[in-house]
N, C-alpha and C positions, 0 to 999 in steps of 0.2 A: 347830038350825044350829050347835049345837054341834060335832058328831057331823058335819056336812058340814067343818069347821075342823078338827077331829081327822083325819079320813081327806087332806085335803088335806094337813096338814102331812108326815103318812105317806106323802103320795105321791112329795111332796118330797124328803125324807128317801131315799125309796130310787131317786128319779131321781137325788141328788144320789152316793147310792153307786154306782150304776152306772155316772155318769158317774165317780168314781174310780176303780173296776175297771176300765172299760176304758181309764184315760189310764197303769194299773199293766202290763196287759196289752201296751199299747203300748211303754210302756220296757222292757220284760221281755223282748218282741219285738226290739227296735230291739237291747238290752245282749247279747242270742242272739248277732245276727246280726254284732254287731260283732267278738263274741269269735271266733265261729267264722269269721268271715273271718282275723280275725289268724292261729288255729290254722290254716288253710287255706297261708296264708300262708309261715308256720314249716313247713309240714309238705312244702310245696312246694320250699321253698327247701333244707329238706335233702334233699333228692330231686335238687335240679337242681344246686346246687353242684358234690355229687361226680359228676355225672355230665359236669358242663364241665370238673373239671378229668381227668376221666378220658378221654374225645374227645382234650381237647388232649396227654395222653400217647399214646393212638393214633395220632393224625398224627403226632406225634414219631417215632413208630415205623415209620408207613409212609416218614417222610424218610432211616430209617437210623437216627436219633439213638435206641441202647438206652440211655443214661446218664441219660434222662428220668424223674425220679424220680414213680412213682404213687401217690396219695394214701392214706392210712391212713385206710380206712375201719372201719367197728361189725362188730358181730355181725349184722346185717341181710342182706336180699339184695344190698344195695348195698355194701357188705363183703363180700359172696363174689365179686361182679363185678371188685370193684377186687384183688382177692386173685388173682382168675384172670389178671386181665390183667395183675400183676405176674408170673406164674408163665409167661404169654405171652412176655414181654418177656425174661425171662430163658434161655428154651426158642429164642426167635429168632436172641437175639445169641450164646446158644455155636452152633447151629447154623451162624450165620455166618462165625463164626470158624472154625471146623471146614473150612467150604467154604472160606472163603479159603487156609486154612492148603493144604488140599489142591490148591489152582490155583496157589499160586507159592512151596510150598516143598518143598525136595526130601525125601520121606520119610527113607530111608536114611541123609541126613550132617546131616540138620537147617538145608543152606545152603539160601538163594534157588534155585529152580528157572530152567531155560533162558526160560520165559515172562516170569517177574518180572524177570530179568536184562536181557532184550533191553527192559523197560520202562525201568527204573534206565537201562541204556546211552542210551536216548533220552534222556529229560530230562538226564541228565549231558552228552550231546553241546550240548543248548541253555544249558548252563552254562556253557561254555568248554572248556580243553581239559582232559587226562586220557590215563593211559596204559590200554591192554587189554592184558591178558596171557593167553594162552591155554596151558594146561599139560595134558600128556597124557602118563601115564604109559604107558612104554613097557614091552610086555612083559605088560601085565596079563593080555591074554587064555589066555599057560599056566599063569600063577599061579593063576587059576581052574581051570584043569583040572585042574592037578597038586596043589593041595590043599585047592580044593572054593570052592563057592561061600560059603560061611559066612566064610571065609578072605578073601577078596576082596571081600566086603563091610565087614570087620573093617579091612582096609588101605584101602578108601574113607572110612571113619569118621576112619580115622586122620588121613590125607590132612585133611581138610576140618578136623580139631579142632587139624593145625597149621597153618593157613594161618589158619583164626582166630587163631590166639596171635600171628602174626608181622604181621598184619595191623594196621592203627590202626584207629580209630572211624569216619574219613571213608573208606575203603578198604571194599571188596565184594568176595567170596570167593563165586562159584556153582558150581554142579555144573549143566553144558548137557545131557551124558547119557554113560551108561557110565563111563567112565575120564576123561573132561575134564572138567575144570572152568575156571572164568573168571575172570580177576580183573580188577578197575578198581581203579587207583591214581588216586586224584583229587587228592593231593598231591602227587603226581610232576610236576618240571616236564622241560624239555630235559634 
C-alpha cells in the first residue's frame, strides 16, 4: 500500500505539472497572439498612413493643385512610391506651366497673346469702364523685307519692352498678331 500511495502521489504531481504546463502554454500563446496583433497593427499603420497621405496628395494633383506637399518616406518601397509621386507632381506642374505659357503668351515678345488678351478684355468689360487701344506699326512689312526678319523681330521685342515700361501695373499690353498690339488701360477715365 505504501507503494500505491507513492504511485498515487507521483501521479498527482504529474497531473499538477501537466496543468501548470498547459497554463504556461496558454499564457505563452495568448501573449504571442497579443504581441503579434500589436506588431501587425503597427506594420499596417506604417503602410496605411503614408499611402493615405499619398492618395490625398494625388487627389490634389488631379484637381490641379501642384503645391500640395508629398509626405516624406523612409528608404523602403513606400518611400520610393512617395518620391516617385513627388517627381510626378513636379513634372506635371512644369508641363502644365509650359502649356499655359504656350497657350497664353506670345513667344517673341513675352506679352500676353491674342487669346489671353481677349479673356482679359472680357473680364475687364464685366468689371467696369476702361480704354482699349490698338497699336499697329506702320511700314513693318517693308522693314522686314529690307532688313530681314531678325531685325523685324528685334523691333517687335523693343516695342513690347517699351510698352511694358510705359504702362502701369493695372494696364495690359498684348501682341495680337504680326505687328499689331493692343493696350487695355484700366486706370484711364473719359
